[in-house]
C-alpha positions in Angstrom: 151.9 43.2 -72.3 149.7 41.6 -69.7 151.6 44.0 -67.2 150.9 47.1 -69.5 147.3 46.1 -70.1 146.5 45.9 -66.3 148.4 49.2 -65.8 146.6 50.8 -68.4 143.3 49.6 -66.9 144.3 50.6 -63.5 144.9 54.1 -64.9 141.4 54.3 -66.7 139.9 53.3 -63.6 141.4 56.1 -61.5 140.1 58.6 -64.0 136.7 57.5 -64.0 136.5 57.4 -60.2 138.2 60.9 -60.0 135.7 62.4 -62.7 132.7 61.2 -60.3 131.2 63.4 -57.7 132.0 63.0 -54.4 128.6 61.9 -52.6 129.8 61.2 -49.1 128.1 63.5 -46.4 128.6 64.8 -43.2 125.4 64.5 -41.1 124.3 65.7 -37.6 121.2 66.3 -35.7 119.9 67.1 -32.3 117.4 68.9 -30.5 116.4 70.4 -27.2 113.7 72.3 -25.6 114.1 74.9 -28.2 115.0 73.6 -31.2 115.2 70.3 -33.4 117.8 70.8 -36.2 119.5 68.5 -38.8 122.7 69.3 -41.2 124.4 67.8 -43.9 127.2 69.0 -46.1 128.5 67.2 -49.3 131.6 68.1 -51.7 129.8 67.0 -54.7 131.8 67.8 -58.4 134.2 70.1 -56.8 137.5 69.0 -56.5 137.9 70.1 -52.8 135.4 70.9 -50.1 135.1 74.4 -49.0 132.0 74.9 -46.8 132.2 74.7 -43.3 129.3 75.0 -40.8 128.4 75.3 -36.9 125.7 74.0 -35.1 125.3 74.9 -31.1 121.5 74.3 -30.1 123.0 75.2 -26.7 125.3 78.2 -27.1 124.4 79.1 -23.7 121.1 78.1 -21.4 118.8 80.4 -23.4 120.5 80.8 -27.0 120.9 78.6 -30.0 123.2 79.2 -32.8 123.8 78.0 -36.5 125.9 78.9 -38.9 127.0 78.0 -42.7 130.1 79.4 -44.4 131.2 79.0 -48.1 134.7 79.4 -48.8 136.3 80.6 -52.1 140.0 80.5 -53.1 140.7 78.0 -50.3 139.1 76.2 -47.3 140.6 77.8 -44.3 138.6 80.8 -43.8 135.6 79.1 -43.7 137.2 76.8 -41.4 138.0 79.4 -39.2 134.8 81.1 -39.1 133.3 77.6 -37.7 136.0 77.5 -35.2 135.5 81.0 -33.8 132.7 83.1 -34.9 130.3 82.2 -32.2 133.0 82.2 -29.6 133.4 85.9 -30.5 129.8 86.1 -30.3 129.7 85.2 -26.9 133.0 87.2 -25.7 131.2 90.4 -27.0 130.1 92.6 -23.9 127.1 93.5 -26.1 125.9 90.0 -25.9 125.9 90.0 -21.8 124.0 93.2 -22.2 121.4 91.4 -24.3 122.3 93.3 -27.7 122.6 89.8 -29.9 122.9 92.0 -33.2 125.7 94.2 -32.0 127.6 91.3 -30.7 127.3 89.2 -33.9 128.3 92.1 -36.1 131.4 93.0 -34.0 132.2 89.1 -34.4 132.1 89.4 -38.1 134.5 92.0 -38.0 136.6 90.6 -35.3 137.2 87.4 -37.8 139.3 89.5 -40.2 141.4 91.3 -37.0 142.1 87.9 -35.7 143.4 86.2 -39.0 146.3 88.9 -39.3 149.5 88.6 -37.8 151.8 85.7 -36.7 149.1 84.4 -34.3 146.3 84.4 -37.7 148.9 82.8 -39.8 149.6 80.2 -37.3 145.8 79.3 -36.8 144.8 79.2 -40.2 147.9 76.9 -40.7 146.8 74.5 -37.9 143.3 74.2 -39.7 145.0 73.0 -42.8 147.1 70.1 -44.0 148.5 71.1 -47.3 150.2 74.1 -48.8 148.6 76.4 -51.0 151.0 77.0 -53.9 149.5 80.5 -54.6 149.5 82.0 -51.0 151.9 79.7 -48.9 148.9 78.8 -46.5 148.0 75.7 -45.6 145.1 74.0 -46.2 143.0 70.9 -45.9 139.8 68.9 -45.5 136.8 70.8 -44.3 136.8 71.1 -40.4 133.3 70.7 -39.0 132.5 71.3 -35.3 130.0 69.1 -33.5 127.7 70.7 -31.0 129.2 68.7 -28.2 132.3 70.8 -28.7 132.8 73.4 -25.7 132.3 77.0 -26.5 133.7 78.6 -23.5 137.3 77.9 -24.3 139.5 81.0 -22.8 141.3 82.9 -25.8 142.6 86.4 -25.3 144.3 86.1 -28.9 147.6 87.4 -27.6 149.8 88.8 -30.0 152.7 86.7 -31.1 156.1 87.5 -32.7 157.5 85.5 -35.5 158.3 85.8 -38.9 154.6 86.3 -40.2 154.1 89.3 -38.0 153.3 91.5 -40.5 150.7 89.0 -42.2 148.1 91.1 -43.5 145.6 88.3 -43.6 144.4 85.4 -46.2 143.8 86.3 -49.8 140.9 83.8 -49.7 137.7 84.2 -48.2 134.1 83.1 -47.0 130.6 83.8 -46.7 128.7 83.9 -43.5 125.1 83.5 -42.8 124.4 82.9 -39.1 121.0 82.7 -37.0 120.9 83.1 -33.3 117.7 82.3 -31.4 116.8 83.3 -28.0 113.4 83.1 -26.8 111.2 83.9 -29.6 113.5 86.4 -30.8 115.9 85.3 -34.0 118.7 87.3 -35.3 120.1 86.7 -38.7 123.6 88.0 -40.0 124.7 87.8 -43.3 127.8 88.6 -45.3 127.9 87.2 -49.0 125.4 85.0 -50.8 124.7 82.5 -48.4 121.0 82.7 -47.2 118.9 82.3 -44.6 114.9 81.6 -45.4 111.9 81.1 -42.9 108.6 79.2 -43.4 105.9 80.9 -42.3 102.3 78.9 -42.4 104.4 77.5 -45.6 105.3 80.4 -47.4 109.2 81.5 -47.9 110.4 84.6 -46.8 114.0 85.4 -46.9 115.8 86.6 -44.1 119.1 87.9 -45.7 120.1 89.4 -48.6 122.8 88.3 -51.5 125.6 90.7 -51.4 126.6 90.9 -55.4 128.7 93.7 -56.7 126.0 95.0 -59.1 123.6 96.1 -56.3 123.6 99.9 -56.2 124.5 99.9 -52.7 127.4 97.6 -53.0 128.5 99.3 -56.3 128.6 102.5 -54.5 130.8 101.4 -52.0 133.1 99.6 -54.2 133.8 102.3 -56.6 134.2 104.8 -53.8 136.9 102.7 -51.7 138.9 102.5 -55.3 137.5 99.6 -56.9 135.7 98.5 -60.1 133.4 95.9 -61.4 134.0 94.3 -64.4 131.8 91.1 -65.9 129.7 91.4 -62.6 132.9 90.6 -60.4 134.6 92.9 -57.9 138.1 94.0 -59.8 137.1 91.4 -62.2 137.9 88.6 -59.9 135.3 88.0 -56.8 131.4 87.9 -57.5 130.9 88.8 -53.7 130.6 92.4 -52.4 130.8 91.2 -49.0 132.7 88.3 -47.6 135.1 87.6 -44.3 138.7 87.3 -45.5 139.9 88.6 -49.3 142.2 90.9 -47.3 143.6 92.0 -50.8 140.5 94.0 -51.1 140.7 95.6 -47.6 143.8 97.7 -47.9 142.9 101.2 -47.9 144.3 102.2 -44.6 142.3 105.4 -45.0 138.8 103.8 -44.8 137.0 102.0 -41.8 136.3 98.2 -42.4 132.7 98.6 -43.2 133.9 101.0 -46.5 136.4 98.9 -47.6 136.2 97.6 -51.3 134.9 94.4 -50.2 133.6 94.3 -46.4 132.6 91.6 -43.6 130.1 93.9 -42.3 127.0 91.8 -42.2 123.1 92.9 -42.6 121.3 92.3 -39.3 118.0 91.0 -39.5 115.8 90.6 -36.0 112.5 88.8 -35.9 110.1 88.1 -33.4 108.8 84.6 -34.2 104.9 84.1 -33.8 103.0 80.4 -33.8 102.7 80.8 -37.8 106.6 80.3 -38.0 107.7 76.8 -38.6 111.4 76.6 -39.3 114.4 78.1 -41.0 116.8 76.9 -43.6 120.4 77.9 -43.6 122.4 76.9 -46.7 125.2 78.0 -49.3 124.6 79.1 -52.9 125.3 75.5 -53.9 121.8 75.0 -53.0 120.1 78.4 -53.7 121.7 78.0 -57.2 119.4 74.7 -58.0 116.4 75.7 -55.8 114.5 79.0 -55.1 113.7 79.8 -51.4 110.2 78.5 -51.8 110.9 75.5 -53.6 113.2 74.6 -50.6 110.4 75.3 -48.1 108.0 73.2 -50.2 110.6 70.5 -50.1 111.1 70.3 -46.4 107.4 70.1 -45.9 107.0 67.5 -48.3 109.8 65.2 -46.8 108.9 66.0 -43.2 105.0 65.3 -44.0 106.4 62.0 -44.9 107.4 61.2 -41.0 111.0 61.6 -42.2 113.6 63.2 -39.8 114.6 66.5 -40.3 118.0 65.3 -41.2 116.9 63.1 -43.6 115.0 66.0 -45.6 118.5 67.6 -45.9 120.3 64.8 -47.1 117.7 64.1 -49.7 118.0 68.2 -50.7 121.5 67.8 -51.5 121.1 64.4 -53.6 118.4 66.2 -55.6 120.4 69.6 -56.1 123.3 67.4 -57.2 123.7 68.1 -61.0 123.8 64.7 -63.3 127.1 65.9 -65.3 129.3 69.1 -64.7 128.1 70.2 -68.5 125.7 72.8 -67.2 127.3 74.3 -64.0 124.1 74.3 -61.5 124.7 71.6 -59.1 128.2 71.3 -59.3 129.0 73.2 -56.4 129.7 72.1 -52.7 126.6 72.1 -50.8 125.8 72.7 -47.2 122.1 73.1 -45.6 120.9 73.2 -42.2 117.3 73.1 -41.0 116.1 74.2 -37.8 112.5 73.4 -36.4 111.2 76.0 -33.8 110.1 73.3 -30.8 109.6 76.1 -28.6 106.5 77.1 -30.4 104.9 73.6 -29.7 103.1 73.4 -33.3 103.7 70.4 -35.8 104.6 70.9 -39.4 101.7 71.1 -41.8 101.6 70.2 -45.1 102.2 73.1 -47.4 100.0 74.0 -50.3 100.6 74.5 -53.8 102.3 78.1 -54.6 98.8 79.2 -56.1 96.9 78.5 -52.9 99.1 81.2 -51.0 98.2 85.0 -50.6 100.7 86.8 -53.1 103.7 88.2 -51.4 103.9 91.9 -50.9 107.4 92.4 -51.3 109.7 90.7 -53.8 112.5 88.5 -52.2 116.0 89.9 -51.5 117.6 92.4 -53.8 120.3 90.0 -55.2 121.0 89.3 -58.5 119.6 85.7 -58.2 116.7 86.6 -56.3 113.7 84.4 -57.1 110.5 86.0 -57.6 107.6 84.8 -55.2 109.8 85.1 -52.1 109.4 87.8 -49.8 110.4 89.2 -46.5 108.4 88.7 -43.4 106.8 92.1 -41.7 
């Protein structure tokens, strides 16, 4: 009887612990002559961690790279992008010519190309540690590269013969939102609903658009490619109109990659920074579901105004967004956030006033279905 009671107590303890959110965070910060950054990610209430990120303040001698990747249907595509996307930006000939926008656009499409075939299957398997029963893919804990890891590893991605030579790519996918800073030029590329926001004199401006299926431009492409939208989801399944991976929506051999039902084609936004620009925030939708762009900017101002390190503000933001229970829905997703301050502009952060004290924005933020009023795009 005593043994049975002890066994029951152990079972109840396991159920209780497994029902709690995972609050452990992966955090990192750093700086150079251009930027000062802090990042943090947390699994939260989700059963697994499907976010990934990349932070390379020294992508090369004059360039910094930051990115967030939110996986869905599995973790490996987000991990793959975190490992390889910035390398492909560097390798593209447009990058050497100074055309960052073209190089990052091609890098997004290159992710889908690289994940096909025997080599793609093997690389995705290497990034994980367990078999997904639906896809046969090996998956594991999220892979988060550190900025100290090299970016110049030679890799010609040679074709490999093998049992998975006809592998069309993963059925899981990932958003991608990256920011590349060179001198006073900031290039933001986005596919999906992760988001990049800039703070200009305390005002939040969206530098990316959330790609939802109900947007007119997205809907037109989806229907022309033979897809449909049901309950706000592509083919009744995916609530994103653009993503890397999700190869089941990219099988029309008569259409180019940018016209498939779901496309990896990113929106590219290039901004010339000025003295009023303070920092950017990149985050997955686990943050934006809980806070508007302006609320995040205000919160960053408050935490840094108290003299806290950037990374501390990021960690506190994740805790603030975490839901107390899973009853609602908001605050139950994985969360990843990166804050990047512009050191080269040589200006300290100023405490932001209230929203009523700021001039009214001239343009509504974004065009996504979950855009918040009062957030605009920089001119």
